[in-house]
C-alpha positions in Angstrom: 2.4 13.2 21.8 -0.4 12.1 24.0 -3.5 10.3 22.4 -6.8 9.6 24.0 -8.9 6.7 22.8 -12.5 5.9 23.2 -13.0 3.2 25.9 -13.9 0.5 23.3 -10.6 1.3 21.4 -8.6 1.4 24.5 -10.1 -1.9 25.7 -9.3 -3.5 22.3 -5.7 -2.2 22.4 -5.1 -3.6 25.9 -6.7 -6.9 25.0 -4.4 -7.3 21.9 -1.4 -6.6 24.1 -2.6 -9.1 26.7 -3.0 -11.7 24.0 0.6 -11.3 23.1 0.1 -9.9 19.6 2.1 -6.9 20.6 4.6 -6.3 23.5 3.0 -2.9 24.3 0.4 -0.3 23.3 2.8 1.8 21.5 3.9 -1.1 19.3 0.3 -1.7 18.4 -0.3 2.0 17.4 2.8 2.1 15.4 1.7 -1.0 13.6 -1.7 0.5 12.8 -0.2 3.7 11.6 2.3 1.9 9.4 -0.6 -0.2 7.9 -2.6 2.9 7.3 0.4 4.5 5.4 0.8 1.2 3.3 -2.9 1.1 2.6 -2.8 4.8 1.3 0.2 4.1 -0.8 -1.4 1.0 -2.3 -4.6 3.0 -3.1 -2.4 5.8 -4.6 -0.6 3.3 -7.0 -3.9 1.7 -7.8 -5.4 5.1 -8.8 -2.3 5.8 -10.8 -2.6 2.6 -12.7 -6.3 3.2 -13.4 -5.4 6.6 -14.8 -2.8 5.0 -17.1 -5.3 2.5 -18.2 -7.8 5.1 -19.0 -5.3 7.1 -20.9 -4.3 4.0 -23.0 -7.9 3.4 -23.7 -8.4 7.0 -24.8 -5.4 6.7 -27.1 -6.9 3.5 -28.7 -4.3 1.2 -27.2 -6.5 -1.7 -26.4 -6.6 -5.5 -27.0 -9.9 -7.3 -27.3 -10.4 -9.8 -24.5 -11.2 -12.9 -26.5 -11.9 -16.4 -25.1 -8.4 -17.4 -26.4 -6.7 -14.5 -24.6 -8.5 -15.2 -21.4 -7.4 -18.8 -21.6 -3.8 -17.8 -22.2 -3.9 -15.4 -19.1 -5.4 -18.3 -17.0 -2.8 -20.8 -18.1 0.1 -18.4 -17.4 -1.4 -17.7 -13.9 -1.7 -21.6 -13.2 1.7 -22.2 -14.5 3.3 -19.5 -12.3 1.3 -20.7 -9.3 2.5 -24.2 -9.9 6.1 -23.0 -10.0 5.7 -20.8 -7.0 6.4 -17.7 -9.1 4.5 -14.5 -8.3 2.0 -13.5 -11.0 2.9 -10.2 -12.6 1.6 -8.5 -15.6 2.1 -5.0 -17.0 -1.5 -5.3 -18.2 -2.6 -5.6 -14.5 -0.1 -3.1 -13.0 2.1 -1.1 -15.2 5.9 -1.4 -14.5 6.3 2.3 -13.9 3.9 2.5 -10.9 
């Protein structure tokens, strides 16, 4: 495969390699393509989570966001951050996504 880049892009690629961020141009392009794939996958999972949330709302499966619940969520996040634990919530991202 042979790819041609606009001069600005080619200059950017060469500059990144010269700065030592990548060992060669191919490595940079591979990294860019990998990141693009990952971004698309994240967007797909996000859209799926949104769809699940909309379906749950349509089924009436909701919980009122009260000041007390919001405080509980904040405290859990603070506790996990202090312990170095990642924050995870099936409310924010369902387990099956």
